C-alpha positions, -999 to +999 in steps of 0.1 A: +554+115+057+549+079+069+585+070+062+596+101+082+575+091+111+589+055+111+625+069+109+617+093+138+603+064+158+633+042+152+657+070+162+638+075+194+638+038+202+675+036+197+682+066+219+659+052+246+676+018+244+711+034+247+700+056+276+686+026+295+717+006+288+739+034+301+717+036+332+720-002+337+758+000+336+758+031+359+773+053+332+743+077+327+764+107+340+796+099+322+809+127+298+834+121+271+857+147+254+847+155+218+861+180+194+833+205+186+840+229+157+834+265+167+835+258+204+859+281+224+881+252+235+896+223+215+875+197+233+840+198+248+827+173+273+794+158+260+772+132+278+776+096+267+740+088+275+714+106+253+686+126+268+651+114+260+629+143+249+591+146+248+594+145+210+611+111+214+582+098+235+557+111+210+576+094+182+577+061+200+540+063+208+531+071+172+554+043+159+535+019+183+502+032+170+514+027+134+525-008+141+492-017+157+474-002+127+495-024+103+490-055+125+453-048+127+451-047+089+469-081+086+449-099+113+419-119+103+384-106+110+379-130+139+406-114+161+400-084+184+419-055+169+440-033+191+426+003+193+448+028+175+451+065+184+479+088+172+494+108+201+499+140+181+511+151+147+548+158+145+560+193+137+567+185+101+532+174+096+516+205+109+536+230+088 
């Protein structure tokens, strides 16, 4: 469960970074031809920049909370720990 949450967070951060990079370059609306099996035509136009979903935002927030939790464990007792609160459980955790 923990490894899945970390992997989900890493994926979300990568999509967000790519999306921001495409925005910075002015390429956020560029579509590229890609062969899609089962699609009516030979090529479909797909967006080059990924969409950032609500699930991605939750995964990034949960990853940040997990990182703060780990850092809080490593810190000495004299430091002020960062408060940790999970945003919400992912779908796989609730089923």
